[in-house]
Z-matrix of the N, CA and C atoms (Angstrom, degrees):
N
C 1 1.538
C 2 1.566 1 108.69
N 3 1.359 2 111.41 1 140.57
C 4 1.492 3 117.78 2 173.36
C 5 1.547 4 107.47 3 -85.34
N 6 1.322 5 117.83 4 131.97
C 7 1.398 6 121.13 5 178.65
C 8 1.580 7 108.88 6 -118.09
N 9 1.316 8 117.20 7 119.19
C 10 1.445 9 123.68 8 -178.13
C 11 1.547 10 106.59 9 -101.72
N 12 1.315 11 118.77 10 119.81
C 13 1.432 12 120.99 11 -179.92
C 14 1.534 13 106.12 12 -116.92
N 15 1.325 14 113.75 13 122.46
C 16 1.492 15 123.82 14 178.77
C 17 1.429 16 113.41 15 -98.90
N 18 1.303 17 125.83 16 110.57
C 19 1.585 18 123.33 17 -178.21
C 20 1.426 19 103.35 18 -95.19
N 21 1.360 20 113.62 19 135.20
C 22 1.510 21 119.94 20 176.93
C 23 1.565 22 111.55 21 -130.67
N 24 1.246 23 111.76 22 154.04
C 25 1.557 24 118.03 23 168.65
C 26 1.596 25 105.69 24 -138.54
N 27 1.339 26 109.21 25 125.91
C 28 1.483 27 113.46 26 -177.87
C 29 1.545 28 110.77 27 55.92
N 30 1.268 29 118.72 28 43.37
C 31 1.451 30 131.15 29 178.87
C 32 1.484 31 115.17 30 62.10
N 33 1.393 32 118.75 31 5.64
C 34 1.405 33 119.66 32 178.87
C 35 1.639 34 105.67 33 -100.87
N 36 1.345 35 112.56 34 141.68
C 37 1.448 36 122.30 35 172.78
C 38 1.515 37 111.33 36 -56.85
N 39 1.358 38 124.85 37 123.34
C 40 1.418 39 122.47 38 175.39
C 41 1.563 40 109.80 39 -112.19
N 42 1.419 41 118.29 40 -23.28
C 43 1.322 42 119.21 41 176.28
C 44 1.611 43 109.79 42 -167.66
N 45 1.297 44 115.14 43 159.88
C 46 1.458 45 119.52 44 -178.99
C 47 1.551 46 107.31 45 -131.79
N 48 1.364 47 114.59 46 146.94
C 49 1.511 48 118.75 47 175.37
C 50 1.508 49 107.22 48 -137.54
N 51 1.282 50 114.36 49 121.84
C 52 1.486 51 123.82 50 170.10
C 53 1.537 52 108.95 51 -110.32
N 54 1.366 53 112.50 52 127.06
C 55 1.507 54 118.37 53 -179.59
C 56 1.501 55 110.61 54 -143.38
N 57 1.318 56 116.65 55 153.54
C 58 1.372 57 126.63 56 -179.20
C 59 1.533 58 115.34 57 91.60
N 60 1.284 59 115.17 58 -175.43
C 61 1.455 60 127.48 59 179.08
C 62 1.426 61 111.43 60 -128.84
N 63 1.297 62 116.97 61 142.55
C 64 1.466 63 120.26 62 -179.39
C 65 1.471 64 113.69 63 -75.09
N 66 1.288 65 118.92 64 -37.38
C 67 1.447 66 124.22 65 179.52
C 68 1.466 67 111.85 66 57.01
N 69 1.345 68 117.68 67 34.44
C 70 1.453 69 119.76 68 179.92
C 71 1.488 70 116.21 69 -89.92
N 72 1.357 71 116.07 70 3.25
C 73 1.430 72 123.02 71 179.83
C 74 1.548 73 109.71 72 -169.68
N 75 1.320 74 115.83 73 169.51
C 76 1.471 75 115.84 74 177.17
C 77 1.660 76 112.34 75 -61.38
N 78 1.271 77 111.15 76 158.11
C 79 1.490 78 116.58 77 178.52
C 80 1.519 79 108.91 78 -51.57
N 81 1.316 80 115.18 79 128.25
C 82 1.447 81 120.52 80 176.51
C 83 1.549 82 111.38 81 93.97
N 84 1.369 83 117.16 82 -12.24
C 85 1.389 84 121.55 83 -176.66
C 86 1.548 85 111.75 84 -127.57
N 87 1.433 86 115.19 85 16.35
C 88 1.385 87 118.51 86 -177.44
C 89 1.496 88 112.79 87 -87.85
N 90 1.370 89 119.08 88 100.31
C 91 1.353 90 122.34 89 -167.20
C 92 1.579 91 110.91 90 -70.16
N 93 1.223 92 117.10 91 -29.91
C 94 1.524 93 123.76 92 176.39
C 95 1.511 94 110.44 93 -59.49
N 96 1.350 95 108.57 94 -54.89
C 97 1.472 96 118.72 95 178.50
C 98 1.532 97 113.11 96 -56.45
N 99 1.334 98 114.94 97 -48.89
C 100 1.410 99 120.25 98 176.50
C 101 1.485 100 115.88 99 -58.34
N 102 1.369 101 116.18 100 -43.60
C 103 1.483 102 119.21 101 177.07
C 104 1.428 103 114.21 102 -64.13
N 105 1.327 104 118.75 103 -46.84
C 106 1.488 105 126.05 104 177.82
C 107 1.469 106 112.02 105 -55.51
N 108 1.384 107 111.88 106 -45.86
C 109 1.540 108 117.96 107 -178.49
C 110 1.511 109 111.93 108 -67.12
N 111 1.358 110 116.16 109 -41.03
C 112 1.447 111 119.24 110 179.90
C 113 1.482 112 111.00 111 -64.33
N 114 1.259 113 119.73 112 -50.73
C 115 1.480 114 126.86 113 -179.79
C 116 1.487 115 109.23 114 -59.11
N 117 1.339 116 120.74 115 -51.65
C 118 1.470 117 119.94 116 -176.61
C 119 1.451 118 112.60 117 -70.60
N 120 1.291 119 123.88 118 -45.65
C 121 1.411 120 124.98 119 -178.51
C 122 1.607 121 109.05 120 -67.33
N 123 1.317 122 116.78 121 -34.73
C 124 1.431 123 121.56 122 179.45
C 125 1.520 124 108.68 123 -64.25
N 126 1.369 125 114.81 124 -41.99
C 127 1.500 126 113.97 125 -175.76
C 128 1.514 127 109.46 126 -70.82
N 129 1.414 128 116.70 127 -43.12
C 130 1.496 129 119.68 128 174.30
C 131 1.518 130 111.48 129 -50.70
N 132 1.278 131 115.91 130 -50.12
C 133 1.443 132 117.48 131 -178.57
C 134 1.512 133 113.42 132 -63.46
N 135 1.323 134 115.70 133 -38.77
C 136 1.455 135 122.36 134 172.98
C 137 1.421 136 114.77 135 -52.49
N 138 1.316 137 115.11 136 -53.27
C 139 1.490 138 127.15 137 179.67
C 140 1.544 139 106.81 138 -55.82
N 141 1.359 140 118.36 139 -53.81
C 142 1.441 141 118.42 140 -175.48
C 143 1.524 142 113.54 141 -66.02
N 144 1.327 143 114.47 142 -35.92
C 145 1.523 144 109.32 143 179.89
C 146 1.484 145 116.96 144 -91.63
N 147 1.286 146 120.21 145 -35.95
C 148 1.513 147 125.90 146 179.39
C 149 1.506 148 111.78 147 -71.94
N 150 1.317 149 113.29 148 -38.35
C 151 1.500 150 117.27 149 -179.52
C 152 1.477 151 117.61 150 -103.90
N 153 1.393 152 113.55 151 4.00
C 154 1.461 153 120.58 152 176.51
C 155 1.530 154 107.35 153 48.72
N 156 1.281 155 113.86 154 52.68
C 157 1.529 156 121.14 155 -175.78
C 158 1.520 157 108.43 156 -123.80
N 159 1.285 158 115.06 157 132.15
C 160 1.460 159 122.92 158 171.70
C 161 1.496 160 108.16 159 -87.46
N 162 1.360 161 112.76 160 129.83
C 163 1.471 162 119.23 161 179.42
C 164 1.497 163 106.80 162 -112.88
N 165 1.298 164 114.94 163 150.61
C 166 1.476 165 120.64 164 179.23
C 167 1.585 166 103.90 165 -88.50
N 168 1.305 167 117.78 166 111.66
C 169 1.538 168 121.19 167 -172.16
C 170 1.440 169 109.71 168 -122.20
N 171 1.379 170 112.23 169 128.62
C 172 1.477 171 118.89 170 171.90
C 173 1.561 172 111.17 171 -122.63
N 174 1.309 173 120.22 172 124.01
C 175 1.447 174 122.69 173 178.49
C 176 1.488 175 111.87 174 -113.87
N 177 1.257 176 116.81 175 152.98
C 178 1.447 177 124.99 176 174.16
C 179 1.619 178 109.13 177 -78.82
N 180 1.301 179 116.28 178 137.03
C 181 1.454 180 120.91 179 -177.68
C 182 1.541 181 112.75 180 -59.66
N 183 1.298 182 117.45 181 -40.07
C 184 1.526 183 119.43 182 179.04
C 185 1.584 184 108.60 183 -93.36
N 186 1.299 185 118.89 184 13.93
C 187 1.444 186 115.28 185 -177.23
C 188 1.593 187 107.97 186 82.32
N 189 1.359 188 116.28 187 177.04
C 190 1.410 189 114.46 188 -179.41
C 191 1.447 190 118.71 189 88.73
N 192 1.389 191 116.07 190 -4.59
C 193 1.433 192 120.27 191 -179.86
C 194 1.543 193 111.14 192 -151.28
N 195 1.390 194 112.79 193 129.87
C 196 1.423 195 117.69 194 174.65
C 197 1.558 196 109.24 195 -145.95
N 198 1.293 197 115.33 196 124.80
C 199 1.470 198 121.06 197 178.47
C 200 1.532 199 105.98 198 -118.69
N 201 1.299 200 121.85 199 128.15
C 202 1.389 201 128.94 200 177.05
C 203 1.500 202 111.64 201 -126.18
N 204 1.282 203 116.14 202 126.01
C 205 1.450 204 122.42 203 178.13
C 206 1.527 205 111.29 204 -122.47
N 207 1.369 206 110.21 205 131.87
C 208 1.467 207 115.91 206 178.36
C 209 1.547 208 114.11 207 -80.50
N 210 1.205 209 122.17 208 147.95
C 211 1.429 210 124.34 209 174.89
C 212 1.533 211 110.21 210 -58.85
N 213 1.385 212 112.61 211 143.91
C 214 1.453 213 111.98 212 -174.00
C 215 1.525 214 111.90 213 -74.84
N 216 1.362 215 117.18 214 -24.19
C 217 1.505 216 119.28 215 -179.35
C 218 1.466 217 109.18 216 -118.71
N 219 1.297 218 117.84 217 112.64
C 220 1.443 219 126.08 218 173.24
C 221 1.533 220 109.16 219 -127.59
N 222 1.256 221 114.99 220 148.85
C 223 1.558 222 119.37 221 169.06
C 224 1.558 223 107.96 222 -56.03
N 225 1.239 224 116.98 223 143.21
C 226 1.477 225 119.42 224 178.12
C 227 1.499 226 110.86 225 -52.97
N 228 1.330 227 119.74 226 -48.49
C 229 1.463 228 116.90 227 -179.66
C 230 1.492 229 118.82 228 -62.81
N 231 1.345 230 116.79 229 -36.10
C 232 1.391 231 122.76 230 173.94
C 233 1.485 232 112.02 231 -65.60
N 234 1.409 233 116.36 232 -46.92
C 235 1.444 234 122.64 233 175.57
C 236 1.505 235 112.35 234 -55.82
N 237 1.296 236 117.47 235 -39.05
C 238 1.518 237 119.49 236 179.58
C 239 1.554 238 106.06 237 -62.02
N 240 1.328 239 118.30 238 -45.44
C 241 1.500 240 121.47 239 -174.98
C 242 1.539 241 109.39 240 -67.35
N 243 1.274 242 118.24 241 -36.85
C 244 1.498 243 124.75 242 -177.10
C 245 1.593 244 105.12 243 -68.38
N 246 1.363 245 116.07 244 -47.41
C 247 1.434 246 122.13 245 176.30
C 248 1.533 247 112.59 246 -53.40
N 249 1.318 248 115.29 247 -49.01
C 250 1.451 249 119.86 248 -179.33
C 251 1.499 250 113.78 249 -63.83
N 252 1.263 251 114.08 250 -44.74
C 253 1.501 252 113.74 251 175.29
C 254 1.548 253 116.00 252 -59.29
N 255 1.359 254 114.01 253 -43.07
C 256 1.509 255 117.37 254 -179.15
C 257 1.524 256 108.22 255 -72.79
N 258 1.378 257 120.86 256 -36.76
C 259 1.502 258 118.21 257 174.43
C 260 1.470 259 111.00 258 -60.62
N 261 1.304 260 118.04 259 -37.89
C 262 1.519 261 119.52 260 177.65
C 263 1.529 262 110.23 261 -64.46
N 264 1.398 263 118.83 262 -36.95
C 265 1.398 264 118.63 263 178.21
C 266 1.549 265 112.46 264 -64.33
N 267 1.416 266 111.43 265 -37.97
C 268 1.535 267 114.71 266 177.88
C 269 1.532 268 110.93 267 -65.07
N 270 1.221 269 118.18 268 -41.59
C 271 1.484 270 122.13 269 177.90
C 272 1.518 271 108.23 270 -58.91
N 273 1.304 272 120.90 271 -46.80
C 274 1.436 273 119.58 272 174.39
C 275 1.504 274 114.40 273 -59.79
N 276 1.330 275 116.27 274 -42.14
C 277 1.486 276 117.81 275 -178.50
C 278 1.506 277 108.14 276 -69.70
N 279 1.320 278 121.05 277 -29.34
C 280 1.506 279 120.72 278 173.35
C 281 1.487 280 112.79 279 -63.06
N 282 1.343 281 112.68 280 -40.63
C 283 1.511 282 117.22 281 176.83
C 284 1.503 283 108.92 282 -57.17
N 285 1.261 284 119.28 283 -42.08
C 286 1.442 285 120.11 284 -179.91
C 287 1.519 286 112.30 285 -69.08
N 288 1.400 287 112.95 286 -38.13
C 289 1.517 288 118.71 287 177.32
C 290 1.519 289 107.68 288 -62.08
N 291 1.299 290 121.57 289 -41.31
C 292 1.464 291 123.56 290 179.34
C 293 1.455 292 111.56 291 -50.25
N 294 1.359 293 116.53 292 -49.74
C 295 1.510 294 124.79 293 -175.08
C 296 1.560 295 114.85 294 -76.96
N 297 1.372 296 109.31 295 -33.71
C 298 1.468 297 114.24 296 -166.91
C 299 1.582 298 107.36 297 -130.06
N 300 1.279 299 119.01 298 49.13
C 301 1.578 300 119.35 299 -171.89
C 302 1.497 301 111.61 300 -65.70
N 303 1.428 302 120.02 301 -19.27
C 304 1.441 303 118.58 302 177.26
C 305 1.570 304 111.46 303 -73.84
N 306 1.293 305 115.83 304 -7.32
C 307 1.490 306 119.98 305 -175.26
C 308 1.587 307 114.40 306 -118.90
N 309 1.334 308 116.23 307 -12.10
C 310 1.436 309 115.43 308 -177.93
C 311 1.660 310 103.92 309 -150.78
N 312 1.390 311 111.46 310 142.13
C 313 1.363 312 118.72 311 -175.30
C 314 1.605 313 105.39 312 -137.78
N 315 1.267 314 119.13 313 126.93
C 316 1.493 315 124.96 314 -177.37
C 317 1.523 316 107.06 315 -109.77
N 318 1.308 317 115.31 316 125.87
C 319 1.497 318 124.43 317 -178.17
C 320 1.493 319 110.30 318 -123.89
N 321 1.261 320 119.37 319 137.48
C 322 1.516 321 126.89 320 170.50
C 323 1.490 322 113.00 321 -101.42
N 324 1.301 323 116.41 322 131.83
C 325 1.519 324 123.39 323 175.46
C 326 1.473 325 109.02 324 -127.15
């Protein structure tokens, strides 16, 4: 199962952690894994490029792990854009969770 943990402080996302494997299909044909990967990596890339923001990123060597930490100090306008992009990512992941809840779980901390 993929576990998505969203860490917040004062309602703002401070970091995200994705861990595990969906195992919803054979390797290379796992639609849940592909969807979660596309949504999460796409959001991270969008934040870095559109917001010109460096994120602290840690990935597992064999896949199945992604930790993204936002910088502690960002200009309010940039932080608003970063939050919007990551909230959009979470909405997309919730859509996947609605259809495939046996393979993905989203938790807020």
